[in-house]
C-alpha positions in Angstrom: 133.6 146.3 32.1 136.9 148.1 31.9 136.6 151.7 33.4 137.7 153.3 30.3 134.7 151.6 28.4 132.5 152.6 31.2 133.3 156.1 30.9 133.0 156.0 27.0 129.2 155.0 27.1 128.3 156.9 30.1 127.2 160.1 28.1 124.8 158.0 26.0 123.3 156.4 29.0 122.7 159.8 30.6 121.1 161.0 27.4 118.8 158.1 27.5 117.8 158.6 31.4 117.4 162.2 30.7 115.0 161.5 27.7 113.0 158.8 29.9 112.4 161.5 32.7 111.2 163.9 30.3 108.7 161.7 29.1 107.6 160.7 32.5 106.9 164.2 33.7 103.8 164.7 31.7 102.5 161.1 32.5 102.8 161.9 36.3 101.2 165.2 35.8 98.2 163.7 34.1 98.2 160.8 36.6 97.8 163.3 39.5 95.5 165.9 38.0 91.8 165.8 39.1 90.5 164.8 35.6 92.8 161.8 35.0 93.5 160.3 38.5 92.1 156.9 38.6 90.2 155.7 42.0 92.3 153.4 44.0 91.7 150.4 46.4 92.5 151.6 50.0 94.9 149.6 52.1 93.2 148.1 55.1 94.1 149.8 58.4 94.9 146.4 60.0 95.9 142.8 59.2 93.3 140.6 57.6 93.4 138.6 60.8 92.9 141.5 63.2 89.1 141.1 63.4 89.0 137.6 64.3 87.0 135.9 65.6 84.2 138.2 64.6 85.2 138.5 60.9 87.5 135.8 59.8 90.6 136.4 57.6 89.3 134.6 54.6 86.2 136.8 54.5 88.5 139.9 54.7 90.7 138.7 52.1 87.9 138.1 49.6 85.9 141.2 50.7 88.6 143.8 50.4 90.8 142.2 47.9 88.2 140.8 45.6 84.8 142.6 46.0 86.0 146.1 46.9 88.8 145.9 44.3 86.1 145.1 41.6 84.1 148.1 42.5 87.3 150.1 42.2 88.1 148.6 38.8 84.5 148.8 37.5 84.2 152.5 38.7 87.1 153.5 36.8 85.9 151.9 33.6 82.4 153.3 34.3 83.7 156.8 34.8 85.8 156.7 31.7 82.6 155.8 29.7 80.6 158.6 31.2 81.8 162.2 30.2 79.6 163.7 32.8 81.5 161.9 35.5 85.1 163.1 34.4 87.0 165.0 37.2 84.5 164.5 40.0 85.6 163.1 43.3 84.2 160.1 44.8 81.9 162.2 47.2 80.9 164.4 44.2 79.8 161.4 42.2 77.8 159.8 45.3 76.2 163.1 46.3 74.7 163.5 42.7 74.4 159.8 41.6 71.1 160.2 39.8 73.1 162.2 37.0 75.3 159.2 36.3 75.0 155.8 34.7 73.7 152.8 36.7 77.5 151.5 36.5 78.8 154.5 38.3 75.9 154.4 40.9 76.7 150.6 41.7 80.3 150.7 41.8 80.7 154.3 43.0 78.4 153.5 46.0 80.6 150.0 46.4 83.7 151.9 46.6 82.5 154.7 48.8 80.7 152.4 51.4 83.6 150.0 51.7 86.2 152.5 52.2 84.2 153.9 55.1 83.4 150.2 56.3 87.0 149.2 56.8 87.6 152.4 59.0 84.8 152.2 61.3 85.8 148.7 62.3 88.9 148.2 64.7 90.3 145.1 66.4 90.3 147.5 69.7 86.6 148.5 69.0 83.4 147.5 70.7 81.9 148.7 73.8 79.7 151.7 74.5 80.5 154.9 72.5 82.0 158.0 74.2 82.3 161.5 73.6 79.8 163.6 71.5 78.4 160.6 69.7 77.3 158.9 72.8 75.4 162.0 73.9 73.8 162.2 70.5 72.9 158.5 70.5 71.4 158.7 74.1 69.4 161.7 72.8 68.3 160.1 69.8 67.4 156.8 71.0 67.1 157.0 74.8 70.1 154.7 75.3 72.7 152.8 73.7 71.0 149.3 74.4 67.9 151.0 72.2 70.2 152.1 69.5 71.7 148.6 69.2 68.2 147.0 69.1 67.0 149.4 66.5 70.3 149.3 64.2 70.2 145.5 64.5 66.7 145.3 63.3 67.5 147.5 60.3 70.4 145.2 59.4 68.8 142.1 59.9 65.4 143.0 58.1 67.0 144.5 55.0 65.7 142.1 52.3 68.5 140.5 50.0 71.5 142.6 49.8 72.3 146.0 51.2 73.5 148.2 54.3 72.3 149.6 57.6 73.4 153.0 58.5 73.7 155.7 61.4 73.4 159.1 59.7 73.0 162.7 60.4 70.2 164.5 58.7 70.0 168.0 57.5 68.8 169.2 61.2 71.8 167.7 62.5 69.9 164.7 64.2 70.8 161.0 64.2 68.5 158.5 62.3 68.8 154.8 61.5 68.1 153.6 57.8 69.0 150.9 55.5 69.6 151.0 51.7 69.5 148.2 49.2 72.6 147.1 47.2 75.4 149.8 47.4 73.3 152.8 47.9 73.7 154.9 50.9 71.9 157.8 52.6 74.4 160.5 50.7 73.0 159.7 47.6 70.5 162.0 46.2 68.3 159.0 45.4 68.1 157.9 49.0 64.7 157.5 50.5 66.1 159.1 53.7 68.9 161.5 53.1 71.9 162.1 55.4 75.6 161.7 56.1 76.7 158.3 57.3 78.8 158.1 60.3 78.4 154.4 60.8 77.5 151.6 58.1 77.2 147.7 58.3 77.5 145.6 55.1 74.8 143.0 55.0 75.4 141.6 51.6 76.3 137.8 52.0 79.7 138.1 51.0 80.5 140.1 54.1 79.5 137.2 56.5 78.4 134.0 54.6 81.8 132.1 55.0 81.7 132.2 58.8 78.1 132.8 59.7 76.2 131.0 56.8 72.5 132.4 56.8 72.8 133.6 60.4 72.9 137.4 59.5 71.6 138.3 62.9 74.7 136.7 64.7 77.1 138.6 62.3 75.1 141.7 63.0 75.7 141.1 66.9 79.3 140.4 66.5 79.7 143.7 64.5 79.0 145.6 67.9 82.2 144.3 69.2 84.3 145.6 66.4 82.6 149.3 66.1 85.6 152.0 66.2 83.9 154.7 68.1 86.7 156.9 67.8 86.3 157.1 64.1 82.5 157.3 64.2 82.9 160.3 66.7 85.0 162.1 64.3 82.8 161.5 61.4 79.9 162.6 63.6 81.6 165.9 64.5 82.4 166.6 60.8 78.8 166.2 59.9 77.3 168.4 62.4 80.0 171.1 61.8 
């Protein structure tokens, strides 16, 4: 294109760009407002291969990219269909889950649980806890070994699909529990209510490709991945 021709059409192009920008501003404003923001799939804090050999890459790809992503997608649909859920944060929804439709409960719980799950695991995790959470575990269970035994039992004996949890109750004491499906102790429908600081997914999709029906082996492997720094941060927030 000749320079003279380019200069001739430039004003028209600038008008088009300016028009598009003015159209985009309200859209971006709505997208980022509390009432219209869609829930999003969080990025994994490590590579899908990072937790091997304890959790294989294919399981991570499917678990995060398919299962968790489906919970996020379905939660957005469920929230849009339930006027009471509009403008609520994920924590708001989960804490008052009895007010909402079952689809919000199932998918909201799935999104909350998995968002926590990825972060309380680390390729540099495992070993005994340190800091305040270590003192709290020793005080509540007598020792870390006792905690491991009780937590593993809660995970292994959860019938069907669900989660095992270490949580802080209203008196700021630690307790171990398990919940069915995608429920968690933060929900107002939980049998034992509290703030989770550690959770283990025992749905078959979390381990079956690698461990088949050997859930106890998967539970044992999980202790090699626990990110105690993250658990400690959550514990201190829960007792603050």
